[in-house]
N, C-alpha and C positions, 0 to 999 in steps of 0.2 A: 504494500500500500504506500502511496506517495506521502511525502511530508505534509502536503496541503490537506489531503484527506484525513490523515491522522490528527492534524491540528484542528480540523473542523469537528472531529468526533471527540477529541480530548478536551472537553470544556466542562465547567460546572462541577457537579458531583462526581462525574466520571474522572475528572482530573484529580479531585480530592482522593478518590479511591486509589488511583494510580500512584499518587504521592505517598499514600500510606503503605502501599506495597513496596515502593522504592525504599522506604525507610526501614522496612521489616528485615530482620535477620533471617528468619525462616519464612515458610509460607504462611498465609493467613487464611482463615476460614470465613464463611459467610457471616456467622455470628460475631466474630471479632470485628469485621468491617462494620456491621450494623451498630455495634456498641461504640466503636471509635468515631463513626460519622454521625452518630445519634439519629440513625434512620428509624422510621416508625415500624418497619417490618423487615425480616430477613429477605423477603422477596425483592425488595428494592435494592438491597445490597447485592443479591444474586444477579439482578438485571444489569447493574453496572459492571460486575465482575465478568459476566458473560459478554457484555459489550467489549470489554478489554480483550477477552479471548478471541472474539471475532476479528478485532483489529490486528491481533497477533502480538500484543505487548505482554500478555499474561498467559500462562498455561496452567491447566488443572491436572493435579495428580493426587489420587486418593483423597478426594474431598477438600484438598487445600489448593490455594492458588499461589503460583510462584511467578516471579519476574522472568519473562522470556526475552525481552528486548528493552534496551534503554533508548529512548528517543530524546532528541534535543530540539523541541519545537515550542514556540511560544515562550511562556515564563520559565519553562524547564531549561531553556538555553542559558539562563543566568546562574545555574547551579552546577556544582561539581560534586560527584558522588565519590566518597572515600569509604570503602566497605559499606556500612549501612548508615553512614552519616551524610547529610547533604549540607553543603556550604555554599553561600553566595561566592561567585568566582572572584569578586573584588576583595574578599577578605585576605587573600594572599598579597595583594598590592598594599593593603593597609599594613599588614605585618612587615613587609619590606620597608616601606617608607617610615613607619614608626621605629623600627629597629635602627635604621640608618640615622634618623634624627636623634635617638637616644645615644647612640654611639658617638655622634658628632658632639652632642652636648657634654658627654663625659670627657672627650678629648679637647674641648675648647679651652684655650689658654688665655686669649685676649680677644676683645671685640674689635673688629675692623669692618670696613664696608663690605668686604667679601664674606666675612663670617656672618654678618647680619643677613646678607643676600642668601646664603646657604640655609640659614635658620628659617627664613621666610619661605623659601622654596620647599624645604622639608616639611614644615608645619602645614603649608597650603596643600601639598600633595597628600599628606596624611588626612587632613580634614575632608578633602574632596572625595577620596576613596572611602573614607568612613561613612560619609553621607550617602554615597551610592550603595554601599553595603547595607546600611540600615534601611534605605528605601526599598531595595530588592527584598530584604528579609520581611518587611511588613506586607509585601504583596504576595508572599508565598501562598500556595493553595492550602 
């Protein structure tokens, strides 16, 4: 299935269910999804899980649903999966800029035009990437 079709199908509660499966260590059952998503019935959870199976993103084995394919469409493009954890991709830039800024502050001996310029550049980069990381985190499914 093309990325455009997957993106069209992967919206709303279906996206939330897929997000939950992305974060899970093991497979998930229908009841687990129902409780996690606060659905009114297990039938609604089963509908979204079957929809993900039809798209080819999830597969069912012995009553549990497992991640079959990771797609980077829509909001999911902004996240990086490390094992079972999902991070906004900008968090790595924040870490680099903040580490370099802290290292520069530790090694700073005297203030000059160039040292102030470096401090402003480091602080600005850290703040911009931190803002972007928080903005993406708030929009997660």
